N, C-alpha and C positions, 0 to 999 in steps of 0.2 A: 399330401406333399404339396408344398407351395411351388407354383410354376414361376419361371424366370420372370415373366411379365408382371407378376403379382408382387415381386420384390421391389417395392417402392417404400423409401423411408424419408420422413421430414426430420431435419435437425434444427432445432431452434438454438440460439447461443453460440452459433458457429463462429462468431468473432471472438469468442472467449477461448481459454486455454484448452479445456477438454473438447469442446465442440469442434474446434479447428483441427484438432488431431483425429477426432472420431470420423470426420467425413472421408478422408482418404482410406481409412480402414474399412469402412462400409463399401466403398468403391471396389476396394480389392476383393471383398467377400461377395461381389456380384450384385450389390444393391444399386438401384437407380435412386440417386439422392436429390432431394429438393431442400433448399435452404431458405428459412424465413429470416430476413434481416431488415432492420428499420431503415438502413441506408445501404443501397446496393453498392455504393462506391467503397464502403467500408471492407468489402471483399476483393477489391481489384488486385491486391498484392498476393492473395492466397494461391498457392501454386495449383490447387484443384478447381480453380474458379470456372475454367471453361468446361469442366466435366460434370457440373451440376446444374440444376434449374434454381434460379434465384427469384423468390418472390419478395418484393419489397412491401413491407407493411409492419404494423405493430401488433405484437402478440396480445395486447390488451384490448384490441378491437375484434368484436365478434366477427365482422365482415372480413377482415384481414386473416384472421385465424381460420375461418371456414374456407377461404379462397386457398390458404396454404395447405390445408388438410385434405382437400378434394382429390379423391383417388389414391390416398396414402394408406399403406398397410400398417407400418410401424411409425410411431411418432415419438421422437426424443425431446423431453422437456428438460433443457439445460439452462434455464434462466434463474439467476439468483440476483437479489439485490444485496450488494456488498458494501453499501455505503452506510454511514452512521446516523442518518436522518431518523426522526421519530416514526415515520409511517412506512418503514420498510416491510413490516409485517402485513400491514393492510394491503399494500400494493402487490406483494407476492400472493396473498390470499386471492385478490381479484384476478390477477393474471392466471393462477392455476384454476380458478372456477371457470374462467372464460375458455381456457384451453380444453378443459375436461368436457364441457358442454359441447364445444365445437367438434372435438374428437368423436364423441358418441354420435352427434347428428351426421357426421360425415362417414360413419361406418368403419372408423379406424379399428383395427383387430387387436392392437397392443399399443400401450404407452410405457415407455422406459424413462425413468427418472433417476438421477444421481442426487442422493441426499446425504446427510451427515450421520456417521455412526454416533450413537448416544447411548447412555445408560437410562435405567428407569428413574423416575422421580423427577424432581424440579430440574429445568434446563435453563440455560442462558436464553436471552431473547432471540438471538439469531438461530441458535439451534433449535429452539422450540418452533421457530417459523419453518425451518426445513421439515421438521416433523409433520406440521400442519399441512404443508404442501403435499407432502406424500400421502396423507390421509385423503385430502381432497381428490387427488387422482386415483387413489384406490376406490373411492366411492363414485367414480364417474360412470360405472356401468361397462367400462372398457377393461379388459384384462390388463393389469398393471404390474410391472416389476419396478419396485423402489430399491435401488441398490444403495447401500449405506457404508460410506467410507469415511476414514479419519484423515490424517495427513496424508496427502499425495505427493510422492517423491519423484520430481521430474522437472528439468529446466523449463521455467515458464510457469510453473505452479507456484501460486502466492505463498502457500505454506512451505514449500521448499525454499523459496527466495528468503523468507523470514529466517528459517533455520540456518541457511547458508551464511547470510550476512551477520547475524548474531554470532555465530561460531567463528567466523573469520575476522571480524573487526574488533571484537571485544576479548581481549586476553583475560579480563576480569570482569564480573558483573554482579550487581545485586539484584536478585530476581525474586518472583513470588514464590511462596512454598509449594504451590501446585505444579512447579516443575518436576515434583516428585511423583505426579500422577502417571499412571501407566497408559500407554498408547500403542495402537497397532497400525503402523504406517503401511502403506501400499505403494508399489511402483506404478508409474502412469501406464506402462505397457500392460500391467495386469488389470488395471481399471478398464483400459480400452478392450482387452480381451473379453471381459465379462459384459461390457456394454454391447459389444457386437453379438456375443452369444445370446444375450437376453432377447434379442429380436425374434429368435426361433423357439422360444419357450412354448410348451403346450398351452392351448386356449384355456384350460381350466386352472392354470397357475396364475394367481393374482395375489401377490404378497410382498413383504420386504425381505431382502436378503442382505446379511452382513457380509462385507467383503474386506478382507485385510491381508497383509503380507504374512510371512511365516514367523516373524519375531514380534514380541511385545517388549517395548522399552519405554522408560520415562523420558521426558523431554530433555532432562539433564544428561542422560545417557546418550541421547541422540546427538546433542551438542558435542559431547566429549568424543563420541565415535567420528562425527564429521571432522572435528579438529585433527584427530589422529590420522584419518584417511587422506587429508589434504596436507599432511607434513607440518601441522602446527603443534605447539606445546599444549599440554592439558590446560584447560581453562579453569580459572579460580572463580567459583560460583558460590555466592553467599545468599541464602534464601531467607526472606523475612515475610512475616505474616500481614504486613500492612499495605503492600502494593496492590491496589485495585486493578481490575481488568482494564477499565477506562484509563487510568493513569498509565498503566503498562503499555496499552496501545499507542498512547501519544509518545511514550518513550520509543517504542519500536519504529514509529513514523519518523522519528528524528535521526535514529542511528542506522536505519536501513532504507532501501529504495521503497519498501512497502509503505503506502501512505497510511496516515492514522485511521481514515475511514475504512480502509480495507483491513488494516491490522485488528480493528475491533472484534469482528467475528472470528478471526483466527485466534486471537488471544482468549477470547470468551470460551472458545471451545476446548482450551487447555485446562479450564477449571474442572472439567469432568474427566473421569476415566473412561476412555474410549476404547474398548476391547471387544472383539467379536464374541457374540454369545452363541453363534452357530455358523456352520459352513455348508449350509444345505444347498447353496447354488451349484456345488459340485455334482449333484444329483442329476442336473439338467445341462450345465455347461462345465465340461471337465476342465480342471487346472490346465494351464499352458504347458506345452511340451517342456520337459525338463523342470517342471515345477514352478511354484511362485518365487519371484525375485527377492533375495535377501536384502537387508538394509545396506550393507556394504557395496553390493553390485549395483543397487539402485543409485547410490550416491556417485559411484564411479561413472556410470552411464550418463547421469545428469551433468556432472562436471565436464565431461568430454564435449558436451554441446554448449556449455555456459561460456560467455565471453569473460575475458579477464577483468576482474574487479579493479576499477580505476580509483575507487573510494580511498584507500590509504595514501596514494599519491596526491589526490586532489585535496585530501584532509591536510597533508603536510604542507602544501603550497599555499592553501588559504590560511592556515595557521601562521606560517611565516610571514605573510603579507599583512595579516591583522596584527600580529605582535610588532612588526616594524612600524606600523601606523601608530599603535599605542605608545611605543617607546619614544618616537619622535615627538608626539604630543606631550609626553611626560617631560621630556627634556626641555621643552619650550615653556612648560608650566612654572610660574614663579609665585606661588601663593604667599610667600614671605617678603616680597618686594615691597619697598616703602610706598611706591606708586599705588600698588593695589590696596595696601592697608589704609591708605589716605582716601580711598573712594568712598562715596556715599552709596551704600548698597540697599536694595529693597529689604524691608523686613521679612518678606515672604521667601527670601532666598534660602534654599536648604543649607544646613550646617555643612562646613567644610568636610567633615568625616564622611558625609553621604556620597560625595562625588566619586571617590575611588571605588567604593562598593558598587555603586550602580554601574560605573563604566566597566568594571571587571565583569560583572553579570552580562552586560551588553556585548562586550567583545566575545565572550564565550558563546552567546547567542548568534553572533555574526558567523563565527566559525562552524558551529554545529548546523545551522540551517543552510548557509551558502554552500558549504562543501557537500552536504547531502543533496541539495538541489542540482548542483553541477554534475554530480555523480549520475544522478537520475537522467538528466538531459543527455550525457554522454552515453549512457546505457541504452536509452531509447533512440539513439541515432539522430538527435535534434541538434545537429552541429551549429546551426545558425543561432538557435535560441541559447546554446551553451556559450557560444562566443559572445553574444550580447550581454549575457549574464556576468561573464567574466570582466567585460569592459565596464559595466554598471558597478560591480564590486571595486575594481581598481579605482575608478573615479570617486567612489564613495570614501575609500580609504584615504585617498589624497586630500579630499575636502575635510575629512575628520581630523587629520594631522594639521592641516592648514589653519583651522579655527584657533588651535592653541598658539600658533605663531602670530596671527593677526591680533588676538586679544592680549596675550601676555608679552610678546615681543615689540610688536608695533604699537601696543596700548591704544587701540582704536575699538572701543566697544560698539560704536555705531556700525563700522565696517564689519565687525565680527558678527553682529546681529544679522546683517545681510548675507554673510557667508553661511551662518547657521541655518538660515532659511533655505538657502540653496542646498545644504547638507540634508535638511529635513525632507526636501522635495526628492533628492537623490535617494534618500533611505526609503521613502515611500515607493519609489520606483523599483528599488532593489527588492523590497518585500513583495512587490507585484510579481516580479520575474521569478523570485524563489517560489512563490505560491502558484506559479503556472502549472507545476506538476504535482503539487500537494498544498491544499489550502491550509492544512495544519501548520506547514512550515511558514507560510506566509503570515498566518495569525501569530505565529511565535516570534517573528521578526518585527511585527508591528510595534511593540513598545519602544524599539530603537528609533523609529520615525517619530514617535511621540515625544520621546525625550530630547531629540534634536529640535523639534518645534518648540519644546519649552525652553531650551538653550537659546533659540532665537529670541523669544519673548524676554528672557531674562537679560540677554546681552543688550537688547534695545532699551530696557528699563534703565540699565546702568548707564547706557550712553545718554539718555535723556537727563538723568539725575547729575550727570557729570559732564556737561557740555563745557567746551574749551574756556569759555569765560568764567565758568564756576569751578573748574577743575584746579585743585591745589598743584603748585609746582613741585615736582620731586625729581631728584636725580636718578 
């Protein structure tokens, strides 16, 4: 029997979703909790901050890991690389190896790791990395429980947020064919129940455990069930075989608050059927009182805690402002004017038919990226950044419409060049602000700034070739 003084637990990844919720559950269960965090200040707003011991350090450091694990009985490894860089697998491998060695040397009696549910055979890069981390921890010499879960349903879970915003924002969508793959989602409360229970597993138990909820659904069924539960019409979903996971993750990053880098592992996991092959955890950790939480109940609970989605309202406002700017610019444009037809234009100027095509695409780009960025900033409570982004967008759209007035109505190519240069700078600033919450969105808006820069160069060239002394008179 474990004494009360021996119930010490270390939680890594406490600034993340699951880790932040696990800490109070462990405290309620009578554990003394220590948290390893790279930056102590990141925990200042956590409601449980004063109830835990915080060790500031890097889990990749042998010294910091040993210091954090000293005197610990159970260690939770909840660190995942969720970005899209190429070295995420190597980084996670090194982290797991360092942590496993430090845990063994510190005399830790159990490691608990939350990995990803997966089938046999070839896996996506991110899911394969999760499996590798689990194997490293299992080979540490310390009894280890690797809990493997698929989609976690709870407000704050990235997989839930992706499901929520896809289902609520898109009445119709073209989606990959693997939306028909089967998934066994699990409610956040049930994940936490098993994580806390795993701390008291017998010393001779060291293995993986599949954990999942009571229902197996396809992702399409999950989208339709979510829509029905939240009072929306049935979604029109057309599946195609050509949408790759990387392309789909960029698309998810544009239409939801989930960044493209974070969406990549989430989307890649949908390529596989992720269904529990066993429920052996029940032998050691009984299911929660009342049984596992069903999909509908998990969604209702998650939505009670979720803030209102400001996305549709923001999208409508940004669309209206952008369309108004485009309309004003279009009204000012006079490509058939005698004055314009008499100008000496550079040979490298694009054909007239190219301009409406390019501008239509750019206006759509502005709407998609700016509205998504503003929604994310509002959602994260970054009111100052959101207000600054709105001002930058408003100024940019005014400058956008003004260029047409200066060039076409005032017939001042030189002045229009200066105005276009200012517009290019404004567009670059807007791309920076849009990219503050998602680099993918910033990169997606970059072509707008580049095109405005090209417009400045083109306007300057027209101005030079048609100086007042050389310009033909036209009424």
